[in-house]
C-alpha positions as CSV (number, residue, x, y, z in Angstrom):
1,M,90.2,117.7,92.1
2,T,92.9,115.7,93.9
3,Q,93.3,112.0,92.9
4,L,94.5,109.6,95.5
5,T,97.2,107.2,94.3
6,D,97.8,103.7,95.6
7,R,100.7,105.0,97.5
8,D,98.5,107.7,99.1
9,L,96.0,105.1,100.2
10,E,98.7,102.8,101.6
11,S,100.2,105.7,103.5
12,M,96.8,106.5,105.0
13,F,96.4,102.8,105.9
14,I,99.8,102.6,107.6
15,E,99.2,105.7,109.6
16,Y,95.8,104.3,110.8
17,F,97.1,100.8,111.5
18,D,100.1,102.0,113.5
19,D,97.9,104.4,115.4
20,V,95.4,101.8,116.5
21,N,97.9,99.0,117.3
22,P,100.7,99.2,119.8
23,P,104.3,98.9,118.8
24,I,105.7,95.4,118.6
25,K,108.5,94.9,121.1
26,F,111.3,92.3,121.2
27,G,113.5,92.9,124.1
28,C,114.7,96.5,123.8
29,L,113.8,96.7,120.1
30,E,110.5,98.2,118.9
31,Y,108.8,97.9,115.5
32,L,105.8,99.4,113.8
33,P,102.9,97.1,113.6
34,S,102.4,97.7,109.9
35,D,106.0,96.7,109.2
36,V,105.8,93.6,111.2
37,L,102.5,92.4,109.6
38,K,103.7,93.2,106.1
39,S,106.9,91.2,106.7
40,V,105.4,88.3,108.6
41,D,102.2,87.8,106.7
42,P,101.9,89.9,103.5
43,I,98.5,88.3,102.7
44,A,97.0,89.3,106.1
45,Y,98.5,92.8,105.5
46,R,96.8,93.1,102.1
47,E,93.5,91.9,103.7
48,E,93.8,94.5,106.4
49,F,94.5,97.1,103.8
50,N,91.5,96.1,101.7
51,C,89.2,96.2,104.7
52,Y,90.5,99.7,105.6
53,I,89.9,100.9,102.0
54,N,86.4,99.4,101.9
55,F,85.6,101.0,105.3
56,R,86.9,104.4,104.2
57,M,85.6,104.4,100.6
58,D,82.5,106.4,101.4
59,E,84.7,109.1,103.0
60,L,87.3,109.1,100.3
61,I,85.2,109.4,97.1
62,F,82.1,111.4,96.6
63,E,80.0,111.3,93.4
64,H,78.9,114.7,92.4
65,S,75.6,115.5,90.7
66,D,77.3,115.8,87.4
67,G,78.6,112.2,87.6
68,S,82.2,113.1,88.4
69,Y,84.1,111.8,91.4
70,H,86.1,113.9,93.8
71,D,87.8,113.4,97.1
72,E,85.6,116.1,98.8
73,P,81.8,116.3,99.0
74,E,80.1,118.8,96.9
75,D,78.6,121.8,98.8
76,E,74.8,121.4,98.6
77,E,74.3,125.1,99.4
78,D,76.0,126.0,96.1
79,D,73.6,123.9,94.2
80,E,70.6,125.4,95.9
81,N,71.7,129.0,95.3
82,D,72.5,128.3,91.6
83,G,75.3,130.9,91.7
84,V,73.2,133.6,93.5
85,S,75.2,135.1,96.3
86,E,73.5,136.3,99.5
């Protein structure tokens, strides 16, 4: 089981945010949108991060039938076969 850290989640958010927003340009200088938002408005940055995590939560964490949580969905076929190979 792989556990996602806060740093992992923020890295995922930054990659997403920078992919869906164009670079910020000032003259011949270019900046990543995530860097600009975090510097200019850290509260809005945190809100965007929280919205992203809430949106992705169903994809990031799956509750297995035994009550444990993992970052990958459990394979339903394995449960149906109960260890019997075909």
